[in-house]
Structures are given as structure tokens and as C-alpha cells.
C-alpha positions as CSV (number, residue, x, y, z in Angstrom):
1,M,9.7,-7.8,2.0
2,I,8.5,-4.3,1.4
3,E,9.7,-2.9,-1.9
4,E,9.2,0.5,-4.0
5,L,7.5,0.0,-7.4
6,Q,9.3,1.6,-10.5
7,G,7.6,3.0,-13.5
8,M,4.5,4.8,-11.8
9,P,2.8,7.7,-13.1
10,A,3.8,11.1,-11.9
11,G,2.5,11.8,-8.5
12,V,1.8,8.2,-7.6
13,N,3.8,6.1,-5.5
14,G,4.0,2.2,-5.5
15,I,5.0,-0.6,-3.3
16,R,4.8,-4.1,-3.5
17,I,4.5,-6.7,-0.6
18,S,5.8,-10.0,-1.0
19,G,7.1,-13.0,1.1
20,R,6.7,-12.9,4.8
21,V,6.8,-9.5,6.3
22,T,8.8,-8.7,9.6
23,A,9.2,-5.7,11.7
24,D,12.7,-5.5,10.3
25,D,11.2,-4.9,6.5
26,F,9.1,-2.1,7.9
27,D,12.1,-0.6,9.6
28,Q,14.2,-0.8,6.5
29,F,11.4,0.7,4.5
30,K,10.7,3.3,6.7
31,P,12.8,6.3,5.0
32,T,11.4,5.3,1.7
33,L,7.6,5.5,3.0
34,D,8.4,8.8,4.7
35,R,9.7,10.3,1.4
36,M,6.5,9.0,-0.2
37,L,4.3,10.4,2.3
38,D,6.0,14.0,2.1
39,S,3.3,15.6,-0.2
40,D,0.2,17.5,-0.4
41,E,-1.4,15.0,-2.2
42,I,-0.8,11.0,-1.8
43,R,-1.7,8.7,-4.2
44,F,-0.5,5.0,-3.8
45,V,-0.6,1.7,-5.7
46,E,-0.1,-1.4,-3.3
47,V,0.7,-4.7,-5.0
48,I,-0.1,-7.4,-2.5
49,G,2.0,-10.2,-4.4
50,P,1.1,-13.9,-5.0
51,D,4.1,-14.8,-2.9
52,Y,2.8,-12.7,0.0
53,E,3.0,-15.3,3.1
54,G,1.8,-12.8,5.7
55,F,3.3,-11.4,8.8
56,G,6.5,-12.8,10.3
57,P,8.3,-11.8,13.9
58,G,6.9,-8.3,14.9
59,G,5.3,-7.6,11.4
60,L,1.8,-7.1,12.4
61,F,2.6,-4.8,15.4
62,A,4.9,-3.0,13.0
63,D,2.2,-2.5,10.5
64,F,-0.2,-1.0,13.1
65,K,2.4,1.3,14.3
66,Q,3.4,2.6,10.7
67,G,-0.3,2.9,10.0
68,F,-0.8,5.1,13.1
69,S,2.0,7.2,12.1
70,T,0.6,8.1,8.8
71,L,-2.4,9.7,10.6
72,K,-0.9,13.2,10.4
73,H,-1.1,13.0,6.5
74,I,-4.7,11.6,6.7
75,R,-6.0,14.6,4.8
76,A,-3.5,14.2,2.0
77,F,-4.4,10.9,1.0
78,K,-6.4,10.8,-2.5
79,R,-6.5,7.5,-3.9
80,T,-5.1,4.0,-3.0
81,A,-5.5,1.3,-5.3
82,V,-4.9,-2.2,-3.9
83,V,-3.7,-4.8,-6.8
84,S,-4.0,-8.4,-5.9
85,D,-5.4,-12.0,-7.0
86,K,-6.0,-13.1,-3.5
87,E,-9.4,-13.4,-2.7
88,W,-9.3,-12.4,0.8
89,V,-7.6,-9.0,0.1
90,A,-10.6,-8.2,-1.9
91,H,-13.0,-9.4,0.8
92,T,-11.1,-7.5,3.5
93,M,-10.7,-4.2,1.2
94,H,-14.7,-4.5,0.7
95,A,-15.5,-4.8,4.4
96,L,-12.6,-2.4,6.0
97,G,-12.1,0.1,3.0
98,W,-13.9,2.7,5.0
99,M,-11.1,2.9,7.5
100,I,-8.5,4.1,4.6
101,P,-8.6,7.7,3.9
102,G,-9.4,8.8,0.5
103,E,-10.9,6.8,-2.4
104,V,-9.7,3.2,-2.3
105,A,-10.1,0.7,-5.4
106,V,-9.3,-3.2,-5.6
107,F,-7.7,-4.5,-9.1
108,G,-6.6,-7.8,-10.0
109,M,-3.0,-8.3,-10.7
110,D,-3.6,-8.1,-14.6
111,E,-5.2,-4.6,-14.1
112,L,-1.7,-3.3,-12.7
113,E,-1.6,-0.7,-15.3
114,A,-5.2,0.3,-14.9
115,A,-4.5,0.7,-11.1
116,K,-1.7,3.0,-11.9
117,Q,-3.8,5.2,-14.2
118,W,-6.7,5.3,-11.5
119,A,-4.5,6.3,-8.7
120,A,-3.3,9.0,-11.0
121,G,-6.5,10.2,-12.0
């Protein structure tokens, strides 16, 4: 499941990833994501919940497809805060974070408020 986080600072958008994410989840969330990307300055908080189980049917392909569709906004990305207690998330972000445009920082679940403030900063 992909859902929009509420209670974000001005100018920051947030999403939460949970369960097994499928192509249908990406399709349903696309209008919300398109709205989030309609900005000259994109600041994100992405929470990968403890209940995240990975990709379901078509999910990985949909994730790649969605990622490529955001390339037209590449210069607008300013900060992305990734929030998770999953150890593999931190390792992946440290290894591949250079591929994400703008600044990237990793936070634990207990640091969600700090992640929001960092993304806003």
C-alpha cells in the first residue's frame, strides 16, 4: 500500500509504504504523486513501515516505471528523507542514494519529526 502522510510541514510531501506493494497500488497513487511533483521545489519524506513486505504482482516494474516518469522533475528535487527501521533500507540508501536527485538522509522510525524538519529545511 502507498498512502499520503498527513501533518507534513509546508512545502513537504510525505508517503508511507506498507504491506506488499503491487502495480495496482502505484496506479491508484499516481494522481496523488503527480500532484506532489507539481512544484518547483520537491521535498519528500518517505516512510517505509515495519510492515513493508516488498513488491507484489507487477510492483517492481511499476516502481521502475514511476521512477523514470519523475526524471522530468529531476532539478526540482531538493531533499528526500527516508524513514525506516529496516536495516536493509539504510544500507541500500547509503549505497545507492547518489542516484536520487537532491540531498538524501536516512532516519529511524523514532526520528520521523526530525525527518520532516530536515526535509523542510
